[in-house]
Structure formats: C-alpha cells, structure tokens
Steps between C-alpha positions, in 0.01 A plus 500: 500500500639835398595760766288816509693823551310819587685831465370856464143386415633267233492122502775286349543122475824313553594155375604294805754305293707767324379809688415700187221753552197559274218756490264227376427197713446283191859551385632427849299177509637401157855581612469294817352201317774510235776537766371207699461267203816593308745638754576781253364839388288551189591822317144531363375522857792690656461790254174591682675534840574843642819648636492467878616860532195638311259381764 
C-alpha cells in the first residue's frame, strides 16, 4: 500500500518499494506493483514521478 504524504494542503503518494513520489495515486500503485514483481524500475512509470524537492 502506498504511503500518503500531506504537505501544504497537497497530497502526494509514495511507492513503498523505491520511495518515488507521485501526485496521482494510480501511478504510485502501478509503480509499487511493478517494483514488487520485477525488482526494477519501469521508465514509463517513473517519468510520472515528481521531484521530492518540488513538494
């Protein structure tokens, strides 16, 4: 289950496996599923992550 991060009235979602952060829960879920099943990152999913410094 993805982690929920609340900051400055915004909500972000974090993959528990690789710790990447997403604005959309759907992408975080896809990332976590991919990470668990493949033990790698998928660039088509990762490109939707946000820079942790922008939150």
